[in-house]
N, C-alpha and C positions, 0 to 999 in steps of 0.2 A: 551778064546777057543769060547764059545759060543758068543759073540760080533763080532768074527771073523767070524765064519759061519752064522750069519746073513748078516754080509757087503757083504757075495760072494753071497749068492741066491738074494741079492738088485741088485746088479753088474747084476747077470744073467737073471732078470724082464727086466734089462733096457735093454740088450742084444737081449733079443728075442721079444723088440719092446711091451711088455706087461706093464701096470700100474694100481697101486693099486684104480687109481679114478675112480669116476662113470660114466656110459657112458656118460652124458651130466654135464659138470661143473653147480654147483650151482650157478642161476644169483642172482643179487643185486636187491632187491624192494626198492625203496626209496619215501616213502610218504609223503605230507603236511598236516597240519590240513584244514578242508573243509571251506567254505564258504557259508552261507546257505541265499535262499532266502524264501519268504513268511513264515517266521517265525519268531515269537515275540523275540527282543532280552533282554529281564528281565531274561533271565534263562543262565546256563552255555551253551555253543556250545551242550555237548553231551548230555543235556536231555530234551526232546519234552514230547509233551501233544497230547491229542483229537485234537486241533484247529489245529496244526500243521499239523497233519493226513490230515483232513479235508478239508484246506485248499491248500494240496498236497505241502509243504515244499520240496526244495531240495536242497541237499549237493554238493558241486563241490570242488573235489579233484583235485591237480595236482601230479602227479607221474613222476619218470622216473626209467627205468629198464636198467641194464647196467649187461654183461657178459654171455648173452645166447648164441653166438656163432650164428651158424645157423640155429639151433633150436630154433624159437620163440616162440612155442608152443601154446597151449591158453591159453586166456586172462579172466577171472572171477572173480565177486566181490559175495560172500557169506556171508549171515548173520544167525548169531546163535552163539554155540559154538563147539570148536574143528574142524574147517570147515579146517584146513589146511589139515586132514587126506581125503585119497579119498575113505574111507571107510565112513564117517560122510556124505560124497554130494552124497554118489550113492546108499547107502544101504538107501531104500523107508521105510524100516518096522524099521528103529532103528535110522535115522537121526535125527540130531540137526542142520539141517539149512535150508537154502534157498535160491534159488539163485536171485541175486537180479539184475545183469546186465552181459553181456556178453562185454569185453572191446575189445580194440586193444595194441599190445604193441608197435606199430608206433606210437600213439598217446601219450599226455604229460596231459590229463585232461580228467576227466570223470564225469558225474553229476548222480546223486542217487535220484529218489524219497523216500522219508521216506515213501509213503505207502508201498511201495517196499520190504524197509526195516524190516519192521515187520510183513509180511504174517507169514501164517502159516508156519511149516516147513515140508520139501517134497515139495513145491510149486517151481515150477521152471518158468512158464510162468507168465507173468503180470496180477496181479489182480485188480488194482488202487484202487479204491475209499473203496471199499468192506472188503478190510483190515482193517478199522478203526471201523468196526461192528463185528471182528472178532479177539479179543484178546487173549494172549497164558493167560492171568490168571487176577484177579483184583489187582491193586496197581502197585506199581512200579516194572517194567521189567527191567532184564539186556540182552544185547545181546554184541557182536563184530562183525565188519565187518572184513571180510579176503579178501584181495586182494591177487589172487591166479594165477600163469602162470604154467600150468602143461603138461606133454606130453600127448597128444592126442590117444597114441598107447596103454599106460598100469596106465594111469592116474596118475603118479609118479608127484610130484610139482618139479618145474624145479626153481621156483622162490616164495616167499610169505613175504606178508609185514608182519611187525609190527601189531599185532590186532588191529582195532581201536575203543575202549571199549565205547558203549552210553546205555544211560536209557531211558526210555519211560513211560508213563502212559497215554492210550488213554480210559479207563473209567472214568466217572467223578461220583462222589460218591453220594449217595441217600442223598434226605434231611430228615431233622429231623422230628420226629411225636409228636403227643399230643400237639399241639401247643396251649398255651392261652395267652391274653394278658388282661394285667391290668393299670389300669389308671397311667400316669407321667403327669409332669408338662410340656405342650407341644411336650409329647411323651408318646410312648408304652412302658411298661416291660412285656418282653415277659418270657417265660419259656416252657419248652420245651424235647423230650427224644431222644440223640444224638444217628447217626445210628450206631447201632454193626458193629463189626468186620471191623471198618475202622480203618487201623493204624497210617495215613498219612494226617489227616485232617488238614488244614492252621487257617481257617475263616468260619463263619457263615456271611453270606450277608443279611440283613433287606431288602424288598422290601414294600412298604404303595400303597394305592391308598383309594379314599375316598368309603364308604362302597355303596352298589348299587345292581343293577340286574347282575345276572350272565349272563355270555358272552354266545353267542352261540358257542357249542362244535362242533369240527369237524364233519363233517356231515357225515351219513353212505354212503353207496354205493346207487345210486338212483334205483328206481325201475324201472323193465323194461316197456318198451311199450306194450301194451296189444296189442294182435292180431287181426285186422281187417277181420270181415266176409268176405268170400271170396263170396259172394253172388252171384249165377247164372245169369246169362242175359237170359233173355227170347229171345230164337231165334224164330220166327213166321218164319214158312214153307212157301214158297213163291208159290202162287200157276201156275199150269200149264197154258199155254199159250193156250186159245181155239183156236179148229181146222178152218183152213181155208175152205172155202165153196168149194164144188168139181165145176170145170168151165162146165163138160156136165153132162147130166142127173137130177138125182133128189138132191135135198138140201144134202150140204154134212154134216155130223153127226156132231155135236159139239165133240170136246174131251172131257175127264171129265175132273173136273174141282181137281186140286190137292189138295191134302189132308193137313190138316192143320199142320204146323211143330210141334214137342214136344216139351214142355218147357225143357231146361236145367235144368239139375239137380240143386239146392242150395246149393252153398260151404259151407264147414266145416269153423266153428269159429275158428279164429287163436286162441293159448291158450294165456294168458295174459305171462307176463314175469315175473320174479322171482325177487323181492325185494333184491338186493346184501346187505352182512352183514357188518356194518361199524367195523372198527379196535378194537382190544380190546385192552386197555390201563390200567394198573394199577394206578389208581388214588388216590393220598396220601388223607387219612381220613382229614375233618373237622370237627370238634368238635360240633362246634355249626351251625345246617343246615340252620340259619336265615342269618349264616355270606357269602355273597355276595359280590363278585367285578366283575366290567364289565373289567378290564385289567389283575388282578393276576386270573390264571386260576393253580390249583394244577394239579402238574406232568407237568408242559410245562415249559420255559424259559420265564423270564419276558417279558411282551409285552411294544412297546412302548407306552410311558407317564405312566407307572408304576415309583413312585418315590423310588429313591436309598436312603432309612431312617437310615443306619447305618451298621458298622463292627465292629464284636469282634471276636478276638482270638479262635481259636477252643476248644484248651488245656484246658482238663477237666470242659468247660462249657457246661451248661444246662440252661442257663439264660442270659437275657442281655434286655439292655435298648435302643432303636432305638435315632436316634439323638434327639435334641429338636428342632425340623425345623418343627413342624405339629400345629395344631388350636386347640386350647383348645373349648372343648363344641362340636367338632364334631366329627362324628363317622368316623372311618377308619380299613379299612382290613387291616393286616400286613400277610407275609410270608417268609419263612426262606430257603435260598438255601446255599449249603453248597461247599468251594472249598478246593481241597486238596494242597500236595506240589508241584503239576505239574503246579496249575492253572489251571485244571478244574473246571467249576463252573457246579454244577447239576441243576435239576430242582424244580421247588416252593414244597414247602412243603403245607399241609392243610392250609385253612385260620382260623385267628382268629380275632377278631375284640373288639374295646374297643373303649375309647371316653377319649381324654386327659384333663386334668384337673387344673386347677391353685391349686396345692397342698402347701398350707401356713401353716407354722409351728406358735407355739403361739408365740414363741420370734420375729418372722419375721412380723406377725399381729400385737403385741404390738409396733414394731419400728415401722412399717408404720405406726401407729395410733398416733405417736407423743411420744413414750416412749423414755427416755432420761438415762437407766441402764446404768453404766460402772462400770469398777474397779474391775470386779470381778462378780461372779455367783451372790452372793445375795448384792452389793452394788447398790442402787437404789436413784435417784432424781427422787420425784413424779414429775407426767406429769402435765399440766398447763389445760388440758381439761378433761371436766367433763365423758367424755365417756372411759379416761383408769382409771375411781376408781375402776370400779369391776374387773379388768384384776391387776391392780395394789394390790388391797389388797391381790387377788388369792397368788399374787407372794409375799409379803411379809407373809404370813402365811407359806407359805411353805420355806420360809429363816428362819423364826423365829424357825420351826420345827427341822429343819437341825439343827442349832446353838445348838437347846436345847441338842439334841443328841450327838454333838460333848462333 
């Protein structure tokens, strides 16, 4: 009986021309994976870094929209979380979305700039490269792109793509601190304190240069030009022209000579311009003030001419050796920059200086001098050079003592 009543009610609705379907049938939005320009290809297509942002990397998406009928709606692309909801797009007080671009349902491809994909929530206007310096947090961030077509009258969604998820990190990690360097053979052995609070470090990069005079840092503002004295020019008064003698009668009386002009007042000296202040920069500390370099500048990226002298993994590392490419008995400065998992490389640490030296162990020195020991630690064949007797005697004594203890 209940089924029969429902059937009758349904037939009545059809007869009256009514429908339980929405006013606008939902369309279908099909989206292809993007192709990128101005972006490094050594990471997944949905993981971007600071260089991608500064370079203005662009993603090109192909799409197809079907089933909208006569209401094409408004097509927009949003970045954030939950952007299929009109409240998350339009409520500026609690929005979790930023509008990336306005599109067209008549087209089949749209290009999106990564800078607009990572701008602050609530933004609808283009912000450009400024977005690279206004991150939403340190470390890896997660967002999604929402391709939304909505009714411009009530903002109800007519078609929405499956969100395209992406991750990004546009904050380069800080350098390590307390760097010091000891001698190695054609290398420097470094020790440092890793940066705190960094959870996605990948590598430490070493940069070397010859120890030398410190470079010229970025100049502060130029002094304002001193104002010139506006000295008044003496304007001498011009004397009046003498009177003309009368034609008839007595001699004409001379017209009185004009008075001297009054000196113009001296101008007031201009106020000297005030020197503009140089920018304030947090410079990593160099423990040894005498350690300087004309190429390596703490707090700045490596300059041209710096020697890339090694890389070590960052996991649990607080020390490491440079590559053995330096010259022994030559003073070098070394600095360290940190790389994170997004391949952002930060600025240089403070400097440390050291001198690589030929570090030769006893056995290496013995064999280089002609020693022929072999067949075990205490197997020994006497050398045939007088210079070996002292070292060989010490070695025999050590072997005898070791065997006696056994």
